C-alpha positions, 0 to 999 in steps of 0.5 A: 948825944942821947937817943930819944926812945919813942913811949910806949904805944907811940912807936916814934909816931904822933900821939893818937887817942883812942875814943873808947865808945867808938871801939866798944861793940855795940850793946845788945838790948836788955833781956829786961827791957825786951821782956817789958816792951813785949809785955806792953804791947801785948796789954796794949792790944788786949786794952784796945780790944776792950775785954770789958765790953764782951759783957755786951754780948751776953745778950745772944744768950737771951732768946736761947735762954727765954726759948727754952733750948739754952741747955741744950748741947747743940743750941748752946753751942750754936749760941756760944758761937754767935758769942764768941763771933760778935767779941771778935767783930766787936773788938775790930770795931774798937780798933777801928774806932781808936784809929780814927778817933786818935786825934780827938781822943788825945783832947778828951780827959780819958780817952786820951790814954787810949793806946793808940791815941797815947801812941803805944800802939802802933798804926800800922799793927792797930789796922791789921789787927783790926782787919783780922779780928773783924774777919776772924768773927765772920768767918766764927759766925758763917762756919758755925752758924750758917749764913744767916748769922753771918749775915746778922753779924755783917749787919752788926758791922757795917752798922758800926763802922757806918757809926763811926764814919757818919752815924754818930754825926747825925742827932738821934740816929747816933742814938739808933745806931747804938741801940741797934749795936744791942739789938743785933746781938739780941738777935743774934742769939734767935737766929743762932739758935733757929727760934721765932722772936716774939713781938714782946722781946723785940720790943723789950730789947729795942726800947731797952737798948735805946734807954742804955744808948740814951743814958750813956749820952747823958753821962757824957753830956755830963760829964764833958761839961762846956767841952763836950762839943770838941769830942762830938758835935751831937752833944750840943745838940743834945739838951739834959732834958731832952735825954731825961725825956728819951730815957723815961719814954723808952724806959716805960715801954721796956717796962710794959713790954717786959711785962707783957711778955712775962704774962703773955709771951710764949716762954712766960705765962708762969708764976716765976716768970710774972715775979721775975717783973719786979727784980727787971723793973729795980734793976732799971731804976737802980740803972737810972739812979746810977746816971743821976749820980754821974755813971753810965757813961760805960754801961759795961763798967757800970754793970760789972762794979755795981752791987745792988745791980748785979743782984737785980740781975742774979734774982732776974736770971733765977726766976726767968730760969725757973719759970722756963725750965722748970714750969 
């Protein structure tokens, strides 16, 4: 009788199938994929901070510039610290805004792409970064500009956060809150370098800010159409004729106040300062024209992209600089 020899690997026992997937060791993450994830996260953090919005913080240089002290080392350093403080705090507020609005942003044609709304930025990380940015901005303001600058920066943060949670749902108050953010930036520059702010300067800042805030609402009103109320309920209560009326009246006051500064203000009273009225007024008209064409929803993008508006701004800065520093 022939003895049956077991086949190799069976050793006389029952046949067993080896799962190649179970036997294989777990694979380490691909270096390229890990690197891409890190780059994506860094990009999401930067986008949420809204660096383009930092152009608004240039307003802190307005009072030192028209006060004739911006070219001095110490005032310039203080104004620069105020600029940095507002950049940090404003970015922190934008983080809070995106956290609070993440559900509503998902229904918006543009804002749905924001990292928090799109899920590209984890919520706990966004909360942590928001806290660090606001605290860091306050620390810079207090450390370099003193308690007065820290107070103005703190008021700005309080108004901006109140706007995010409450004020934007109240008609007209929402416009005032947005305008207050611009005005506080301008005030912070004067406080940082310890120079008095003229009444004409404050009038230009207040009504110019209200003009820009109203233009932003008008652009949103037109862009969102019948769905505007789903995104912001106050947009259903505003009408286009009313918003245009507010823009017209605020631009008129802004131009009148600037003319008074150019002819009567302490930093004016010179031919170049008087001539600066022309590019200033043309800049306002150009911005209004862009609003009528459908722009203005993001003022910082208008300023960064529109060449005629940039040319008006350049001539305005040159004439004011000559009038203040070379008279």
